DSSP file (Angstrom, degrees, kcal/mol; ACC not computed):
  #  RESIDUE AA STRUCTURE BP1 BP2  ACC     N-H-->O    O-->H-N    N-H-->O    O-->H-N    TCO  KAPPA ALPHA  PHI   PSI    X-CA   Y-CA   Z-CA
    1    1 A X              0   0    0      0, 0.0     2,-0.1     0, 0.0    39,-0.0   0.000 360.0 360.0 360.0 141.9  -13.1  -40.1    1.7
    2    2 A X     >  -     0   0    0      1,-0.1     4,-2.6    38,-0.1     5,-0.2  -0.382 360.0 -94.3 -88.5 173.4  -11.3  -41.9    4.4
    3    3 A X  H  > S+     0   0    0     35,-0.8     4,-2.3     1,-0.2    37,-0.2   0.896 124.1  50.2 -58.2 -45.0  -12.8  -43.5    7.4
    4    4 A X  H  > S+     0   0    0     35,-2.3     4,-2.0     1,-0.2    -1,-0.2   0.912 113.3  47.2 -65.4 -40.6  -12.4  -40.5    9.7
    5    5 A X  H  > S+     0   0    0      1,-0.2     4,-1.7     2,-0.2     6,-0.2   0.888 110.8  52.1 -65.5 -37.5  -14.1  -38.2    7.1
    6    6 A X  H  X>S+     0   0    0     -4,-2.6     5,-2.1     2,-0.2     6,-1.3   0.861 108.6  49.9 -67.3 -34.5  -16.8  -40.7    6.6
    7    7 A X  H  <5S+     0   0    0     -4,-2.3     3,-0.4     4,-0.2    -2,-0.2   0.897 111.2  49.9 -65.4 -40.1  -17.5  -40.8   10.4
    8    8 A X  H  <5S+     0   0    0     -4,-2.0    -2,-0.2     1,-0.2    -1,-0.2   0.821 113.5  45.9 -69.6 -30.5  -17.6  -36.9   10.5
    9    9 A X  H  <5S-     0   0    0     -4,-1.7    -1,-0.2    -5,-0.2    -2,-0.2   0.583 115.8-113.4 -84.5 -12.7  -20.0  -36.9    7.5
   10   10 A X  T  <5S+     0   0    0     -4,-0.8    -3,-0.2    -3,-0.4    -4,-0.1   0.502  87.2 114.9  89.7   5.4  -22.3  -39.6    9.0
   11   11 A X  S   <S+     0   0    0     -5,-2.1     2,-0.3    -6,-0.2    -4,-0.2   0.527  77.7  30.4 -86.2  -6.8  -21.4  -42.0    6.2
   12   12 A X  S    S-     0   0    0     -6,-1.3     2,-0.3    -7,-0.1    -2,-0.2  -0.982  72.8-133.4-148.9 155.2  -19.7  -44.5    8.6
   13   13 A X    >   -     0   0    0     -2,-0.3     3,-1.9     1,-0.1     4,-0.1  -0.778  27.6-113.5-111.7 158.1  -20.0  -45.6   12.2
   14   14 A X  G >  S+     0   0    0     -2,-0.3     3,-1.4     1,-0.3    -1,-0.1   0.833 113.0  59.7 -53.2 -40.3  -17.2  -46.0   14.7
   15   15 A X  G 3  S+     0   0    0      1,-0.3     3,-0.3     2,-0.1    -1,-0.3   0.484  91.9  71.9 -76.7   0.5  -17.7  -49.7   15.0
   16   16 A X  G X>  +     0   0    0     -3,-1.9     4,-1.8     1,-0.2     3,-0.5   0.418  66.3  96.6 -90.7   2.0  -16.9  -50.1   11.3
   17   17 A X  H <> S+     0   0    0     -3,-1.4     4,-2.3     1,-0.3    -1,-0.2   0.856  77.6  58.3 -60.6 -37.0  -13.3  -49.3   11.6
   18   18 A X  H 3> S+     0   0    0     -3,-0.3     4,-2.3     1,-0.2    -1,-0.3   0.865 104.0  52.0 -58.7 -38.6  -12.4  -53.0   11.7
   19   19 A X  H <> S+     0   0    0     -3,-0.5     4,-2.3     2,-0.2    -1,-0.2   0.897 109.8  48.6 -68.7 -39.0  -13.9  -53.5    8.4
   20   20 A X  H  X S+     0   0    0     -4,-1.8     4,-1.9     2,-0.2    -2,-0.2   0.906 110.9  50.8 -63.5 -41.1  -11.9  -50.6    6.9
   21   21 A X  H  X S+     0   0    0     -4,-2.3     4,-2.5     2,-0.2    -2,-0.2   0.880 110.6  50.0 -62.4 -41.2   -8.7  -52.1    8.5
   22   22 A X  H  X S+     0   0    0     -4,-2.3     4,-2.3     2,-0.2     6,-0.2   0.897 107.0  53.7 -64.6 -42.2   -9.5  -55.4    6.9
   23   23 A X  H  <>S+     0   0    0     -4,-2.3     5,-2.0     2,-0.2     6,-0.7   0.921 111.1  46.7 -56.7 -47.5  -10.1  -53.9    3.5
   24   24 A X  H ><5S+     0   0    0     -4,-1.9     3,-1.6     1,-0.2    -2,-0.2   0.929 111.3  50.4 -61.1 -48.6   -6.7  -52.3    3.7
   25   25 A X  H 3<5S+     0   0    0     -4,-2.5    -1,-0.2     1,-0.3    -2,-0.2   0.855 107.2  54.1 -60.8 -34.3   -5.0  -55.4    4.9
   26   26 A X  T 3<5S-     0   0    0     -4,-2.3    -1,-0.3    -5,-0.2    -2,-0.2   0.486 114.3-118.9 -79.7  -1.1   -6.5  -57.4    2.1
   27   27 A X  T < 5S+     0   0    0     -3,-1.6    -3,-0.2    -4,-0.2     4,-0.2   0.654  77.5 126.8  77.2  13.1   -5.1  -54.9   -0.5
   28   28 A X  S   <S+     0   0    0     -5,-2.0     2,-0.3    -6,-0.2    -4,-0.2   0.806  77.9   4.1 -76.5 -28.0   -8.6  -54.0   -1.7
   29   29 A X  S    S+     0   0    0     -6,-0.7    -2,-0.2    -9,-0.1    -1,-0.1  -0.958 118.2  33.8-147.7 161.6   -8.1  -50.2   -1.1
   30   30 A X    >   +     0   0    0     -2,-0.3     3,-1.8     1,-0.1     8,-0.1   0.824  60.3 157.7  64.8  35.8   -5.3  -47.9    0.0
   31   31 A X  T 3  S+     0   0    0      1,-0.3    -1,-0.1    -4,-0.2    -3,-0.0   0.850  74.8  43.0 -65.1 -32.3   -2.5  -49.9   -1.6
   32   32 A X  T 3  S+     0   0    0      2,-0.1     2,-0.3     0, 0.0    -1,-0.3   0.191 108.1  80.1 -99.0  16.9    0.0  -47.0   -1.8
   33   33 A X  S <  S-     0   0    0     -3,-1.8     2,-0.2    -4,-0.1    -4,-0.0  -0.866  78.8-116.1-122.5 156.4   -0.9  -45.8    1.6
   34   34 A X     >  -     0   0    0     -2,-0.3     4,-2.4     1,-0.1     5,-0.2  -0.512  39.5-110.3 -76.5 162.2    0.0  -46.6    5.2
   35   35 A X  H  > S+     0   0    0      1,-0.2     4,-2.5     2,-0.2     5,-0.2   0.894 118.1  53.9 -63.3 -39.6   -2.9  -47.8    7.3
   36   36 A X  H  >>S+     0   0    0      1,-0.2     5,-3.0     2,-0.2     4,-1.2   0.880 111.3  46.7 -63.5 -34.5   -3.1  -44.7    9.4
   37   37 A X  H  45S+     0   0    0      3,-0.2     3,-0.2     2,-0.2    -2,-0.2   0.926 110.6  52.2 -69.4 -43.1   -3.3  -42.5    6.2
   38   38 A X  H  <5S+     0   0    0     -4,-2.4   -35,-0.8     1,-0.2    -2,-0.2   0.900 112.1  46.0 -59.1 -43.4   -5.9  -44.8    4.7
   39   39 A X  H  <5S-     0   0    0     -4,-2.5   -35,-2.3   -37,-0.2    -1,-0.2   0.741 117.1-116.4 -71.9 -23.3   -8.0  -44.5    7.9
   40   40 A X  T  <5 +     0   0    0     -4,-1.2     2,-0.3     1,-0.3    -3,-0.2   0.703  69.3 133.0  95.1  24.5   -7.5  -40.7    7.9
   41   41 A X      < -     0   0    0     -5,-3.0    -1,-0.3    -6,-0.2    -2,-0.1  -0.771  57.0-118.2-108.6 151.6   -5.5  -40.5   11.1
   42   42 A X     >  -     0   0    0     -2,-0.3     4,-2.3     1,-0.1     5,-0.2  -0.277  37.4-106.6 -65.3 167.8   -2.3  -38.7   12.0
   43   43 A X  H  > S+     0   0    0      2,-0.2     4,-2.5     1,-0.2     5,-0.2   0.881 122.4  52.4 -68.2 -34.3    0.5  -41.0   13.1
   44   44 A X  H  > S+     0   0    0      2,-0.2     4,-2.1     1,-0.2     5,-0.2   0.922 111.9  46.5 -64.2 -44.0    0.1  -39.8   16.8
   45   45 A X  H  > S+     0   0    0      1,-0.2     4,-2.7     2,-0.2    -2,-0.2   0.945 113.0  48.8 -63.9 -44.0   -3.7  -40.6   16.6
   46   46 A X  H  X S+     0   0    0     -4,-2.3     4,-2.9     2,-0.2    -2,-0.2   0.892 108.2  54.6 -60.0 -44.2   -3.0  -44.0   15.0
   47   47 A X  H  X S+     0   0    0     -4,-2.5     4,-0.9     2,-0.2    -1,-0.2   0.931 113.6  41.7 -54.3 -48.4   -0.3  -44.8   17.7
   48   48 A X  H >X S+     0   0    0     -4,-2.1     4,-1.8     1,-0.2     3,-0.6   0.924 115.1  49.5 -70.8 -44.0   -2.8  -44.2   20.5
   49   49 A X  H 3< S+     0   0    0     -4,-2.7    -2,-0.2    -5,-0.2    -1,-0.2   0.897 104.7  59.6 -61.3 -40.1   -5.7  -45.9   18.7
   50   50 A X  H 3< S+     0   0    0     -4,-2.9     3,-0.2     1,-0.2    -1,-0.2   0.785 115.0  34.8 -61.6 -28.6   -3.5  -49.0   18.0
   51   51 A X  H << S+     0   0    0     -4,-0.9    -1,-0.2    -3,-0.6    -2,-0.2   0.642 134.1  26.6 -97.9 -18.7   -2.9  -49.5   21.8
   52   52 A X    ><  -     0   0    0     -4,-1.8     3,-2.8    -5,-0.1    -1,-0.2  -0.576  65.3-177.0-146.2  78.3   -6.3  -48.4   22.9
   53   53 A X  G >  S+     0   0    0      1,-0.3     3,-1.6    -3,-0.2     4,-0.2   0.708  78.2  69.9 -49.7 -29.3   -9.0  -48.8   20.2
   54   54 A X  G >  S+     0   0    0      1,-0.3     3,-1.0     2,-0.1     4,-0.4   0.635  80.0  79.3 -66.5 -11.9  -11.8  -47.2   22.3
   55   55 A X  G <>  +     0   0    0     -3,-2.8     4,-2.3     1,-0.2     3,-0.3   0.589  67.3  90.2 -75.7  -5.0  -10.0  -43.9   21.8
   56   56 A X  H <> S+     0   0    0     -3,-1.6     4,-2.4     1,-0.2    -1,-0.2   0.875  81.9  54.9 -56.7 -37.5  -11.6  -43.7   18.3
   57   57 A X  H <> S+     0   0    0     -3,-1.0     4,-2.4     1,-0.2    -1,-0.2   0.888 109.0  47.3 -65.2 -37.6  -14.6  -41.9   19.7
   58   58 A X  H  > S+     0   0    0     -4,-0.4     4,-2.8    -3,-0.3     5,-0.2   0.888 109.7  54.5 -68.0 -39.2  -12.3  -39.2   21.3
   59   59 A X  H  X S+     0   0    0     -4,-2.3     4,-2.2     2,-0.2    -2,-0.2   0.945 111.7  43.3 -59.4 -46.9  -10.4  -38.9   18.0
   60   60 A X  H  X S+     0   0    0     -4,-2.4     4,-2.6     1,-0.2    -2,-0.2   0.938 112.9  52.3 -67.4 -44.7  -13.6  -38.2   16.1
   61   61 A X  H  X S+     0   0    0     -4,-2.4     4,-2.2     1,-0.2    -1,-0.2   0.900 110.4  49.3 -58.1 -41.9  -14.9  -35.8   18.9
   62   62 A X  H  X>S+     0   0    0     -4,-2.8     5,-2.5     1,-0.2     4,-1.2   0.915 109.5  51.1 -62.7 -44.1  -11.6  -33.9   18.6
   63   63 A X  H ><5S+     0   0    0     -4,-2.2     3,-0.5    -5,-0.2    -2,-0.2   0.923 109.4  50.6 -60.8 -43.7  -11.9  -33.7   14.8
   64   64 A X  H 3<5S+     0   0    0     -4,-2.6    -1,-0.2     1,-0.2    -2,-0.2   0.921 114.0  44.5 -62.3 -40.1  -15.4  -32.3   15.2
   65   65 A X  H 3<5S-     0   0    0     -4,-2.2    -1,-0.2    -5,-0.2    -2,-0.2   0.599 110.4-123.1 -76.7 -11.7  -14.2  -29.7   17.6
   66   66 A X  T <<5 +     0   0    0     -4,-1.2     2,-0.3    -3,-0.5    -3,-0.2   0.842  68.3 128.6  72.3  32.8  -11.2  -28.8   15.5
   67   67 A X      < -     0   0    0     -5,-2.5    -1,-0.3    -6,-0.1     2,-0.2  -0.847  64.2-102.1-121.3 158.4   -8.8  -29.6   18.4
   68   68 A X     >  -     0   0    0     -2,-0.3     4,-1.8     1,-0.1     5,-0.2  -0.487  23.4-131.9 -78.5 144.1   -5.7  -31.8   18.6
   69   69 A X  H  > S+     0   0    0      1,-0.2     4,-2.6     2,-0.2     5,-0.2   0.909 107.4  57.3 -62.4 -40.3   -6.1  -35.1   20.3
   70   70 A X  H  > S+     0   0    0      1,-0.2     4,-2.4     2,-0.2    -1,-0.2   0.879 104.6  51.9 -60.6 -38.7   -3.0  -34.5   22.4
   71   71 A X  H  > S+     0   0    0      2,-0.2     4,-1.8     1,-0.2    -1,-0.2   0.890 110.6  47.2 -63.0 -38.7   -4.5  -31.2   23.8
   72   72 A X  H  X S+     0   0    0     -4,-1.8     4,-1.8     2,-0.2    -2,-0.2   0.893 110.8  51.8 -66.2 -41.5   -7.7  -33.0   24.8
   73   73 A X  H  X S+     0   0    0     -4,-2.6     4,-2.1     1,-0.2    -2,-0.2   0.891 107.8  52.8 -62.5 -40.5   -5.7  -35.8   26.4
   74   74 A X  H  X S+     0   0    0     -4,-2.4     4,-2.4     1,-0.2    -1,-0.2   0.916 106.5  54.0 -60.9 -41.8   -3.7  -33.1   28.4
   75   75 A X  H  X S+     0   0    0     -4,-1.8     4,-1.8     1,-0.2    -1,-0.2   0.875 108.3  48.6 -58.6 -39.6   -6.9  -31.7   29.6
   76   76 A X  H  X S+     0   0    0     -4,-1.8     4,-1.6     2,-0.2    -1,-0.2   0.854 110.2  51.3 -68.8 -33.9   -8.0  -35.0   30.8
   77   77 A X  H  X S+     0   0    0     -4,-2.1     4,-2.2     2,-0.2    -2,-0.2   0.898 109.1  50.7 -68.8 -38.3   -4.7  -35.6   32.6
   78   78 A X  H  X S+     0   0    0     -4,-2.4     4,-2.1     1,-0.2    -2,-0.2   0.895 109.9  50.6 -64.7 -38.9   -5.0  -32.3   34.3
   79   79 A X  H  X S+     0   0    0     -4,-1.8     4,-1.2     2,-0.2    -1,-0.2   0.824 106.4  55.0 -66.1 -32.2   -8.5  -33.2   35.4
   80   80 A X  H  < S+     0   0    0     -4,-1.6     3,-0.4     2,-0.2     4,-0.3   0.930 109.6  46.3 -67.0 -44.6   -7.2  -36.4   36.8
   81   81 A X  H >< S+     0   0    0     -4,-2.2     3,-1.1     1,-0.2    -2,-0.2   0.875 110.7  54.6 -66.3 -35.1   -4.6  -34.6   38.9
   82   82 A X  H 3< S+     0   0    0     -4,-2.1    -1,-0.2     1,-0.2    -2,-0.2   0.733  98.6  61.4 -73.5 -22.2   -7.3  -32.1   40.0
   83   83 A X  T 3< S+     0   0    0     -4,-1.2    -1,-0.2    -3,-0.4    -2,-0.2   0.480  75.9 126.7 -82.8  -1.4   -9.6  -34.9   41.2
   84   84 A X    <   -     0   0    0     -3,-1.1     6,-0.0    -4,-0.3    -3,-0.0  -0.145  64.3-132.9 -51.8 149.5   -7.0  -36.0   43.8
   85   85 A X  S    S+     0   0    0      2,-0.0     2,-0.3     1,-0.0    -1,-0.1   0.751  85.1  30.4 -83.1 -17.7   -8.4  -36.1   47.2
   86   86 A X  S  > S-     0   0    0      1,-0.1     4,-2.2     0, 0.0     5,-0.1  -0.907  79.1-117.7-135.2 162.8   -5.6  -34.3   48.8
   87   87 A X  H  > S+     0   0    0     -2,-0.3     4,-2.2     2,-0.2     5,-0.2   0.905 117.5  53.3 -64.4 -42.5   -3.1  -31.6   47.8
   88   88 A X  H  > S+     0   0    0      2,-0.2     4,-2.3     1,-0.2    -1,-0.2   0.917 108.2  49.1 -59.0 -46.4   -0.3  -34.1   48.3
   89   89 A X  H  > S+     0   0    0      1,-0.2     4,-2.3     2,-0.2    -1,-0.2   0.907 110.5  51.3 -61.5 -42.4   -1.9  -36.7   46.1
   90   90 A X  H  X S+     0   0    0     -4,-2.2     4,-2.3     1,-0.2    -2,-0.2   0.876 109.5  49.3 -64.9 -36.8   -2.4  -34.0   43.4
   91   91 A X  H  X S+     0   0    0     -4,-2.2     4,-2.4     2,-0.2    -1,-0.2   0.873 112.3  48.6 -69.0 -39.7    1.2  -33.0   43.5
   92   92 A X  H  X S+     0   0    0     -4,-2.3     4,-2.7    -5,-0.2    -2,-0.2   0.914 111.7  48.7 -63.0 -42.2    2.3  -36.6   43.2
   93   93 A X  H  X S+     0   0    0     -4,-2.3     4,-2.7     2,-0.2    -2,-0.2   0.943 113.7  47.0 -64.3 -47.5   -0.1  -37.2   40.3
   94   94 A X  H  X S+     0   0    0     -4,-2.3     4,-1.9     1,-0.2    -2,-0.2   0.916 112.3  49.8 -62.4 -44.7    1.2  -34.0   38.6
   95   95 A X  H  X S+     0   0    0     -4,-2.4     4,-2.2     1,-0.2    -1,-0.2   0.904 112.0  49.1 -59.5 -44.9    4.9  -35.0   39.2
   96   96 A X  H  X S+     0   0    0     -4,-2.7     4,-2.0     2,-0.2    -2,-0.2   0.902 108.3  51.6 -61.6 -42.8    4.2  -38.5   37.8
   97   97 A X  H  <>S+     0   0    0     -4,-2.7     5,-3.1     1,-0.2     6,-1.2   0.874 111.0  49.9 -61.6 -36.9    2.5  -37.1   34.7
   98   98 A X  H ><5S+     0   0    0     -4,-1.9     3,-1.1     4,-0.2    -1,-0.2   0.887 108.2  53.9 -65.2 -41.8    5.6  -34.9   34.1
   99   99 A X  H 3<5S+     0   0    0     -4,-2.2    -2,-0.2     1,-0.3    -1,-0.2   0.877 109.3  46.3 -64.4 -37.8    8.0  -37.9   34.6
  100  100 A X  T 3<5S-     0   0    0     -4,-2.0    -1,-0.3    -5,-0.1    -2,-0.2   0.402 118.7-111.1 -91.3   7.2    6.3  -39.9   32.0
  101  101 A X  T < 5S+     0   0    0     -3,-1.1    -3,-0.2     2,-0.2    -2,-0.1   0.690  86.3 116.7  80.8  18.1    6.2  -37.0   29.5
  102  102 A X  S   <S+     0   0    0     -5,-3.1     2,-0.3    -6,-0.2    -4,-0.2   0.650  77.2  38.3 -94.2 -14.2    2.4  -36.4   29.6
  103  103 A X              0   0    0     -6,-1.2    -2,-0.2    -8,-0.1    -1,-0.1  -0.968 360.0 360.0-131.4 150.0    2.8  -32.9   31.1
  104  104 A X              0   0    0     -2,-0.3    -1,-0.1    -3,-0.1    -6,-0.0   0.404 360.0 360.0-108.9 360.0    5.3  -30.3   30.4
């Protein structure tokens, strides 16, 4: 079982991910695997996690729900635009999210 699977089954805790990463870097496990594979993440999940480690809880939550991380992040982006105080602010936020490729 990989880290994500162990978290889902209750056999690992989120804060243990650094230990799994260290084991992989030391060559103790997953020698023929990329780190993201060893941890049980898709490349997209890993790319986001590598820049924002706190996202691991959302990755696990998405896996539990059976939804894609990108879909959940898009919902959060829509919610961000919806929380704008004015219609103009909401339009600007939506336009910006489209410009940076976060909304289609």
